[in-house]
ROVEXZA-59522 format. One record per atom (N, C-alpha, C, O): residue in one letter; x, y, z. Coordinates in steps of 0.1 Angstrom, whole numbers, plus 5000, padded with zeros to 4 digits. Layout:
BEGIN
AXYZ/...
This chain:
BEGIN
M694539434884/M693439424874/M693839454860/M694639534858/A693339384851/A693939404837/A693439534831/A692239554833/N694339624823/N694039734818/N694739734806/N695939704807/G694339774794/G694839784781/G693939754769/G692739734769/I694639754759/I693839734745/I694439584739/I695639564739/L693739534734/L693739374725/L693239424714/L692139474712/V694139394704/V693739394690/V693639264684/V694639204681/I692239214682/I691839094678/I691839084663/I691339174656/D692338984658/D691938944643/D690538864644/D690638744646/K689638914642/K688338874644/K688138754634/K688538764623/P687538634638/P687438544629/P685938554623/P685038614628/A685738484612/A684538474604/A683538394612/A683938284617/G682338424613/G681038364620/G681038414633/G680038384640/W681838494638/W681738554654/W681238694652/W681938764645/T680238734659/T679738884661/T680838944670/T681738874675/S680839084671/S681939144678/S681539134693/S682339124703/H680239124695/H679939084711/H680338944713/H680838914724/D680338864705/D680938724709/D682338744713/D682838674722/V683038814707/V684538804708/V684738874723/V685638834730/V683938984726/V684039034736/V683438944750/V684038964761/A682638884748/A682238774758/A683338674760/A683638644772/K684038624750/K685138524750/K686138574759/K686738514767/L686438714757/L687838774761/L687438814776/L688338834785/R686138834779/R685538854793/R685938744802/R686338754813/G685838634797/G685838484805/G687438444805/G687838374814/I688238474794/I689738444795/I690238534804/I690838484814/L690038654804/L690738764810/L690038784825/L690638844833/H688938734828/H688238764841/H688238914843/H688838964853/V687638974834/V687139124836/V685639144835/V684939064830/K685239244839/K683839304839/K683839404828/K682939414820/R685039504829/R684739604822/R685539604809/R686739624810/I684939574798/I685539544784/I684539574774/I683339554776/G684939634761/G684139684752/G685039694739/G686239674740/H684439724728/H685039714717/H684839834706/H683839914708/A685639854698/A685439974689/A685139954675/A686139934668/G684139964670/G684039964653/G683539814653/G684339724651/T682039784654/T681439654650/T681839604637/T682039684628/L681839464637/L682339414626/L681239314624/L680939244634/D680539284610/D679539204608/D680039054611/D681239054613/P679438954613/P679638824615/P680538754603/P681438684605/M680138804590/M680738754580/M682338814580/M683138744574/A682538914584/A683839004582/A684738924592/A684538834600/T685938984588/T687138924597/T688239054598/T688039154592/G689339034605/G689939144608/G690139224620/G689839174630/V690639364620/V691139414631/V689939484639/V689339574634/L689739424650/L688739454661/L689639504673/L690439424678/P689439624677/P690039674690/P689239644701/P688039674700/V689739594712/V689039564723/V689639624736/V690739594740/F688939724743/F689539784754/F689039714767/F687839674770/V690139714776/V689739624788/V690139714799/V691239774798/G689239724811/G689239784822/G689539934820/G688639994812/R690440014825/R690340144826/R690340214810/R689940324808/A691040124802/A691140154789/A689740184780/A689640244769/T688640124786/T687340144780/T687140314778/T686440364770/R687840364786/R687540524786/R688040594772/R687940704769/A688540504765/A689240544752/A688540514741/A688840554730/V687340424743/V686640374731/V685940494724/V685640494712/E685740604731/E684940704724/E685840774711/E685440814700/F687240764717/F688140824709/F688540744696/F688840804686/A688440604696/A688440504686/A687740514676/A688040494665/A686240544681/A685140554672/A685640654658/A685440624646/E686140754663/E686240874654/E687440834642/E687440904632/R688140734644/R689240714635/R688740654621/R687740574621/E689440684609/E689240624598/E689440434599/E690140374607/K688840394590/K689040254587/K689540204573/K689340274564/E690240084572/E690540034558/E689939884558/E690039814568/Y689339864546/Y688939724543/Y689439674529/Y689539754520/I689739544529/I689739474515/I688339404513/I687939324521/A687639454503/A686339394501/A686039334488/A686639374478/G685139234489/G684939154477/G683539194472/G682539174478/L683739254460/L682439304451/L682039174442/L682839104436/R680739154442/R680139064434/R679139124426/R678039164431/L679339134412/L678339194403/L677339084398/L677638964398/G676039144394/G675039064392/G674139004402/G673238924399/V674339044414/V673438984425/V673039084434/V673939154439/V671839104438/V671139194447/V670639124458/V669939024456/T671039154471/T670539074481/T669739174491/T669939294490/D668939124502/D668239214511/D669139274521/D668939384527/T670139204523/T671439264533/T672539334528/T673439394534/Q672439334514/Q673539394506/Q674939314508/Q676039354505/D674539204513/D675939114513/D675538954509/D674338914507/C676438884509/C676238734504/C675438644514/C675138524512/T675138724526/T674738634537/T673138624536/T672338544542/G672638734527/G671138774527/G670438684516/G670938604508/T669238724517/T668438644506/T668438734493/T668138854491/T668938634483/T668938714469/T667638754463/T666638684461/L667738884459/L666438954454/L666338944439/L665238914434/E667438984433/E667738984419/E668938934413/E669938954420/T668938874403/T670238854395/T670238874379/T669238844371/H671338924376/H671438974364/H672538944356/H673638934362/P672538924341/P673838904335/P674939014336/P674639124338/V676038974336/V677239054338/V677839084325/V678338994318/E677939214320/E678539224308/E679539344309/E679739434301/V680139334321/V680839464327/V682439414326/V682839304329/T683139514322/T684639504321/T685339554331/T684839644338/R686639514334/R687439574345/R687439724342/R687339794352/D687639784330/D687739904328/D686539984330/D686640104332/Q685339924329/Q684039994334/Q683940004348/Q683240094353/V684639904355/V684639914370/V685440034376/V685140104385/E686640034369/E687540144371/E686940264369/E687340354376/A686140284358/A685840394354/A684840464364/A684840584364/I684040394372/I682940434381/I683540484394/I683040564402/L684840424397/L685340424410/L685140594417/L684740624428/D685540684407/D685940814408/D684540884416/D684640964425/R683340844411/R682040884414/R681940854430/R681340934437/F682540744436/F682440704450/F683540724459/F683640674470/R684340824454/R685640894461/R685041014467/R684241084461/G685641054481/G685441164486/G684241164495/G684041064501/D683441294498/D682241314506/D681141254497/D680841304487/L680441164502/L679141104498/L678041124508/L678141174519/Q676941094501/Q675541064511/Q675340934508/Q675240894497/Q675140854519/Q675040714518/Q673540674527/Q673340714538/I672940604521/I671540554526/I671840444535/I672340344529/P671840424547/P672140304554/P671340194549/P670240204544/P671840074551/P671039954548/P669839924558/P669839984569/M668839844554/M667739814564/M668239714575/M667739714587/Y669339624571/Y669839534580/Y671139614586/Y672339584583/S670739704595/S672139774602/S671439804613/S670239794614/A672339864626/A671839904637/A671640044638/A671540094649/V671440124626/V670940244627/V669440254632/V668640184627/K669140354641/K667740364645/K666840444639/K667140554633/K665740404639/K664640484634/K663340484643/K662640384644/D663240614650/D661940624659/D662340544670/D661440504676/G663640504675/G664140434687/G664140294683/G664640214691/R663740254672/R664040084668/R665340084661/R665740184655/K665939984661/K667239944652/K666439884639/K665439814639/L667139924629/L666639884614/L666439754613/L665439704607/Y667639674619/Y667539534614/Y666339484622/Y665639394616/E666039534633/E664639474639/E663539484632/E662639404632/L663439604626/L662339594615/L662539524604/L661639464599/A663639514599/A663839434586/A663439274588/A662939204579/R663839234601/R663639084604/R662339054603/R661838944599/R661439184606/R660039164605/R659239194593/R657939204593/G660039214581/G659639234569/G659239384565/G658639414555/V659639464576/V659339594574/V660639674568/V661739654572/E660139764558/E661239864554/E660740004553/E659740034546/V661540084559/V661240224561/V662040304554/V663040264549/E661740434553/E662440524544/E663740594553/E663540644564/R664840584548/R666040624555/R666640744550/R666740764538/Q667140834560/Q667840944555/Q669240914553/Q669940834560/P669740994540/P671140974535/P671941014547/P671541114553/R673240964550/R674241024559/R675541054553/R675940974545/P676241154557/P677541194553/P678341084555/P678441034566/V679241054544/V680340954549/V681540994539/V681241074530/T682640964541/T683941014531/T684540864529/T684640774537/I684840864517/I685740744511/I687040814507/I687040884497/H688040784515/H689340874514/H689840804503/H690440874494/R689840654502/R690540604491/R689640484486/R688940424494/L689540464472/L688840334467/L689740304457/L690040384448/E690140194457/E691140124446/E690739984441/E690239894449/L690939964431/L690639814426/L691739734425/L692539764415/L692039634434/L692939554435/L693139444426/L694239404422/D692039384422/D692039264415/D690839214408/D689739224414/Q690739164396/Q689539094393/Q689738944394/Q690638894387/V688838874403/V689238734404/V688338654396/V688538534395/S687438694391/S686538614381/S685738704373/S685938824377/P684838684362/P684138744355/P683238834363/P682938924356/T682738824376/T681738894383/T682338954395/T681839044401/D683638894401/D684038904414/D685339014413/D686239004404/Y685339134422/Y686439204422/Y686839214435/Y686039174443/T688039254438/T688639304453/T689039454452/T689939494444/L688439514462/L688639654464/L689339684478/L689039624488/R690239794478/R690739854489/R689939974493/R690040064485/V689239994504/V688640094508/V688940164521/V688740104531/L689440284521/L689840374533/L688540474534/L688140544524/C688040474545/C686740534547/C686540594561/C687140544571/S685740674562/S685240744574/S684240644583/S683540564578/K684340684598/K683240594607/K681840624600/K681540724594/G681040524603/G679640524597/G679640474582/G678540454577/T680640454575/T680640394562/T680240234560/T680940144565/Y679340214555/Y678840074550/Y679440034537/Y679040084526/V680339944538/V681139884527/V680239804519/V680339794506/R679239744524/R678239654516/R677339744508/R677039714497/T676939884515/T676239954507/T676940014497/T676340044486/L678340034497/L679140094487/L679039994476/L678740034465/C679139864477/C679039754468/C677839764461/C677739774449/H676639764469/H675239774462/H675339884454/H675039884442/D675840004460/D675640124448/D676440114439/D676140174428/M677640054438/M678540054427/M677739944418/M677839964406/G677139834421/G676439754414/G675139834405/G674739804394/Q674639924415/Q673439984406/Q674140064394/Q673640064382/A675340154398/A675740234389/A676040164377/A675740224366/L676440034376/L676939964365/L675939904361/L676339834351/G674539884364/G673339854359/G673139704360/G672139654354/C673939634367/C673739474369/C673339434384/C672939334388/G673739554391/G673439514407/G674739454413/G675539404405/G675039464425/G676139414432/G675939394446/G674839434451/T676839324452/T676739274466/T678039264472/T678939274464/L678339244484/L679539234492/L679639094494/L678739044499/F680739014490/F680938864493/F682038834502/F682138724506/S682938924507/S684038904515/S684339054523/S684039154518/L684939044535/L685339184539/L686139144551/L685839074561/R687439214549/R688539214560/R688939344563/R689239414554/R688939394575/R689139504579/R690639494584/R690939434594/T691539574577/T692839584579/T693539704587/T694739714590/R692439794590/R692939914599/R691539964606/R690439984601/S691839984619/S690840054628/S691440104639/S692440054644/A690740224643/A691240304652/A692840334654/A693240374665/G693540334644/G694940324643/G695740214644/G696940224643/F694940104645/F695639974648/F695739894632/F694939934624/T696439814630/T696639724618/T696539574621/T696339534633/L696739524612/L696539354612/L697739314620/L697639214627/E699039404619/E700439354624/E700239384639/E701139324646/D699339464645/D699139474658/D698139354663/D697939354675/A697539284655/A696339194660/A696939064663/A697839014658/V696239004673/V696238854677/V694938784677/V693838834679/T695138634675/T693938594673/T693338534689/T694038544699/L692138484688/L691538454700/L692138324707/L692138294719/E692738234696/E693538144699/E694838164705/E695238084714/D695438264701/D696738324707/D696338364721/D697138334730/V695238424723/V695038494739/V694738354746/V695438334756/A693938274741/A693438154750/A694738074755/A694838024766/A695638074745/A696637974748/A697838044757/A698737984762/A697738194758/A698938234764/A699038214779/A697938214786/A700338194786/A700338154797/A699738284807/A699238264817/D700038404802/D699538524809/D698738614797/D699238714792/P697538564795/P696838654786/P696838794787/P696638864777/A697138854799/A697139014801/A698339074797/A698539194796/A699238964795/A700639014790/A700439084775/A701339164771/L699339044767/L699139064755/L698839204752/L699039264742/L698139264764/L697439394765/L698539514760/L699739534764/L698039584751/L698939704747/L698639824757/L697439844759/P699439894764/P699040014774/P698240104764/P698340124752/V697340164774/V696140244769/V697040374763/V696540434754/D698340424766/D698640544762/D699440514749/D699940614744/A699540414745/A699940364732/A699240404721/A699740444711/Y698140404724/Y696740444716/Y696940584711/Y696640624700/F697540674721/F697540814720/F699040854715/F699440964715/S699740754712/S701140774710/S701240924697/S702440974696/G700440974691/G700541074682/G700541204689/G700841304683/Y700241194701/Y700341324708/Y701741344719/Y702041244725/P702341454719/P703541464727/P703341444739/P702141464743/V704141414748/V704441394761/V704441504771/V705341594768/L703741524781/L703841614793/L704041554805/L703241484811/Q705241574811/Q705341504824/Q705541624836/Q706241734836/L704541574846/L704341684856/L705641684865/L706441584865/Q705741804872/Q707141804880/Q707041794894/Q708041764901/N705841824899/N705741814915/N704341754919/N703341724912/E704341734932/E703241654938/E701841744936/E700741684935/A701941874937/A700741964937/A700341954923/A699141944921/E701041974913/E700441944898/E699741824895/E698741824888/E700441714903/E699641564900/E698341584909/E697341544904/K698141634920/K697141644927/K695841704921/K694741664922/R696241814915/R695241884906/R694741804895/R693541814893/I695641734889/I695141654876/I694341534881/I693341504875/R694741464893/R693841374900/R692441414905/R691341354904/N692641524910/N691141574915/N690441644901/N689441724903/G690741624890/G689941704876/G690041824879/G688941884877/N691141904884/N691142044882/N692042084870/N692741994864/S691942214866/S692842274857/S694142294863/S694342274875/L695042324854/L696442354858/L696842474850/L696642504838/T697542554859/T698242674850/T699742634847/T700642624855/L700042614833/L701142564828/L701442614817/L700842584807/D702642694816/D703042774803/D703542654792/D703942544797/G703442674781/G703942604769/G703042624758/G701942684760/P703542564746/P702642554734/P701142514737/P700742444747/D700342564728/D698842514731/D698942374723/D699842364715/G698042274726/G697742144720/G697242034730/G697042064742/T697041924724/T696841804732/T697841714736/T698641684728/Y697941674747/Y699341614755/Y698841474762/Y697741464768/R699641384762/R699741274772/R700341324782/R701341384781/V699641304796/V700141374809/V700441244817/V699741144818/Y701841264823/Y702441164830/Y702741224842/Y703241334843/S702541124855/S703041174867/S704741174867/S705441144858/R705141204877/R706641214881/R707341084880/R708641064879/Q706340984880/Q706940834882/Q706740774869/Q707240664866/G706140844861/G705740794846/G704640714844/G704440634834/E703640734856/E702140674850/E701540764843/E701640884846/F700840704833/F699940794823/F698640814832/F697940724837/L698340944833/L697141004839/L696141054833/L695041044838/A696241114821/A695341164812/A695541234801/A696541314801/L694641234790/L694941314779/L694341444782/L693241454788/S695141524779/S694641684782/S694841794771/S695541774761/Q694341894774/Q694442024765/Q694942154771/Q694442214779/R696142174764/R696642304770/R696342424761/R696542414749/S695642534766/S695242644758/S695642754766/S695342754778/Q696342864761/Q696742974767/Q697342964780/Q697143054788/G698142854784/G698642844797/G697942754804/G698542704813/C696742724803/C695842654813/C695642524806/C695442514794/L695842394816/L695942264811/L694742204816/L694642214829/T693742144810/T692442074811/T692541954808/T693241904799/T691741864817/T691641734812/T690541684802/T689441724805/I690741614793/I689941564782/I689541434787/I688341414786/K690141354793/K689941204798/K690941174807/K692041194804/S690641124818/S691441054828/S691740914826/S690940844821/F692940884830/F692840704827/F693640634838/F693940514838/F694040734848/F694540684861/F693640614869/F692440654870/E694040494877/E693240424886/E692840504899/E693740564906/V691540504902/V691340574915/V691440514927/V691240574937/
């Protein structure tokens, strides 16, 4: 059975669900999921977890993400990106220096109101379901963090390219909308490419065409323990230790406190575990039962 991680360079026009469905057919697997949904217009890094690796999705969601975003001034849409219906247009008399000048107010910890066209739920209903019926409801601001916001280029009198490094839950199209409001002319997102997600970059990514054309598509899978490569290795020394880990029990094991990748004597990745005061407990297991 295939187990591991595929980092896909998602093409424009595909939903993240479309990508997963396509890979399910290519790899002939049932257990498969992705981390960090990308809108259909967006491209770039989409980590897909296959088989036992799906147990790592919850950790992937916590990691920061990086995007190259296109900001178009003078336009406001209902979706906050160029795929939506235009609500307002305004003349743009903004200079590059003025765009640079407002960046600092959007760096750091922010309160961001999620867009109506989003999967955020209100009273059990997804906002986009309400938006498609023409219903707009009040949304509560949510805390997000913009770790880095950089103006890369001005490509026309109205269009700018930004690099955004942000926390989970950040809507880059809302960032563009809010920047347009701050500049007094409105703004919308016209392009979005994710360059980093869940610790993976475009250098790790392959296209759907690459996967479909591969003689053995499963050979493209990255091992799930590679995702946890930032943690030190702890290799168990005897059968009794392995049995306790495989049974989900804690283990008395001296050594420094911390989070570890735990391996069997034969080198099989067993679990991500936490050692505290000489007691090793499993955070999440990854061995085949």
